[in-house]
N, C-alpha and C positions, 0 to 999 in steps of 0.2 A: 435412341439410346446412345449411339456412338457420339453424336453431337453433345449430348448431355455430359458424357464423360470428359470430352474435350473442354467443355466449359468448366467443369469441376476442377480438372487439372490446372487450367489457366488461373482459376480463382485461388487455388492453393499456392501456385507459383508467385502470383502477385502479392498475396498476404505474407508469404515468407520473405519476399524481397522487401516489402514495407517494414516487416518486423526487424530484419537485419539493418535496414537503413536507420530505423528508429534507435536501435541499440548503439549503432556507431555514433549517431548524433548525441545520444545521451552521455557517452563517455568523453565527448570533446570538452564539455564544460566541467568535468569533475575536478575538484581542487585536491591538492596534495599538501602534506605538511612540509614546510621548509624551516630549517633551523637557522636563525640569524647568527652571525659571528658574535663572539664575546669580545668586547672592547673595554680595556681597563686603562685609565689614566694613572700614571705614576706621579708621586708627589701630591701636592695640595690641589684641590679644584678651584681655590681662590688664592691668587698670588699677588703680593704687594711689591711694587717696583718704584723706587724713588725716581723723580723726574731727572732725566739725563742718564739714568742707570741702564743696565743691560738686562733684558729678559732672557732667562736661561730655561729652555724647554726641559722639563723633567722626564719627558718620554711617555710612551704608551705601549701597550701590548695588545695584539689582536689575534684571535684563534678561531678557525673554522673547524669544528669537530675537534680533531687533535692536531691539525695542521697550523703552523705559525704563518699568519698572513699579515704580519705587522707592516711589511713593505708596501702593502696595498692601501694603507691608511692615507687619506688626504686631509690636510689641515688648511683651513681657510679662516679669514678674519683679518681685520686691520688693527695694527697696534703701533702707536706712536709714543715712545717713552719720553718725548719732549713735551707732551701735552697732558695735563691733568685730566683724568677721567676714568671711566669704567669701560673696559674692552672685553669682547667675547671671542675666544678661539673655538672653532668648531671642528671636531674630528669625525670622520666618516669612513666606514669600510663596508663593502658589499660582499655578500656571500655568492656562491656560484650560481644562484638563481636571481641575483640582482637585488636582493633584499638588503636594505641599509640598516646599519647600526650606527647611532650617533651619540657622541659625548661632547660635553662643553666644559671649557675652563674659563674662569673669570680672571682678568688681570686688572688690578687697580693701580694706576699711575698717580703718585701723590707727592706733595711737597713735604719733605722731611720735617719741616718746622710746624706742620699742621697737626691737628689731633687725629689724623687718619690712623687706624689700626684696629686690632682685635681687643675687645674689652671683656673682662670678667664682670658679671653681674654679682655684686657682693651678696653674701647670705644675709646681710643686714637689710636688704631691700624687702619691701612688703607691699601688699595690696590693701588699701583702706586703713588697716591698722595692723601693727606687728603682733605676733610673728607670721611669716608666710613660708611654710615648709617647701613651697614650690621653688624657692630660690636656694634651698639648702645645698644643691649640687653646684651652685654658682655657674649658671649657663654662660656661654660665650656669644657675643654679638659683634658685628662689624660696623664700624663708622668710617665713612670715607668722604673726601671732598669731591663735590660735583663741579662740573665746568662753570656753573653759575656762581660758585663761591659758597653755596650752601653745603650742608653736610647730610649725607644720607645715613640713617640709622636702620640697620637690617630688621630690627624688631623692637617697636616701641613698647611692647609688652615685656621686654627683657627676658623672653624665654619662659614666661609664667605658664603659658598654655602649651607651647610646642615641646618644651623639655619638662618643666615642673609637673604638668599633668599628663605628659606623654601623648599629646594629641598629634605630634609630628610637625614637620616643616610647613605644612599647609596652613598652620595657625600662627605663623610669624606674620606680622603686619608692619611693614616699613613706613618710613616717613622722612621728610627733610626738615632740618632745623637750621637756624641761624645762630652763630656764636659771635657776639660783639662785645668787646671789652669784658669778656668772661661771663656775660649774661646769655642765657639760652632761651630761644623762643621757637615756636612752631611755624614752619612755612606751609607745609601741606602733609597730608597723610594718605596712604592708600586705604581702600575699603577693607574693613575687617571681614572675617568669614561670616560674621553675623549681619553684615550689610550696612554697618554704620562706620563712623570715623572717629578720630580723636579730636577733642575740643581745643586742647591747648597743651603746650609743653613749656615749663618754666624751670628756673634753677640756675646753676653756675657750672663753669668749667674752670678748673685750676690747672694752668699750664705747668706749674712747678711740680705738682704731684701727678699730673696727667690723669685727673679724676673728674668725673661728672657727678654732680648731685642734682638730680632732676625730678620734677613732679609731672607725671603724664596723666592728663584727665581724659577719660574715655566717655564717649556719649552714652554708653550703656549704664552709666552711673557708678563706675568704679574709678578710683584714683590709685596710680602706681607710683611709689616712692623708690626711685632707683639710684643706687650708688654703683657707678661704672668705673672700673680700674683698668688702665691700659696694661696689656700683657707685654 
């Protein structure tokens, strides 16, 4: 009987120890909620700088809970205002748990004599046949010169889907065009959200009025007649 009691007590002790060990192990992997810092870029997120000009940082603000941690923000990226092209500046701040918040600013370095700039898509624009109410708010797109000499158009739809139909920025589809003696042609296009591309771009650029009148043919069977006016 005595030996049986000793065995019983030993069993209870071992089980309790195992239970405590198990509890301790289970708490080791428990996750907890961490709140990333809030990081806000001041000024525009896309900035145009003429070749040879000076880039002026508009600034940024970072907050962890209610504490200003702007001084902890690091900025990285290469920018050469002597060379035409698209540059990205990366802003990062970490909270007290080491979790990063990241923001990015695009800097376009351009030849002031080029068509680079922000363009309003005129309400006169349309898809297939006029009118197209999707252009009534006159969306804004960006055209800038690439290192190759071609020009990148931020949305060959002209904002028809992203703005006009309210689908959002994921429905912008960019592409590269050539401009030779005022004539416009397609170099290449990115893949649309529907998995296809654009067949062609044709039309004209008037350097006096800084206006594009172009016809964009989409593989899906739609044609967009866009009038783009520099802002």
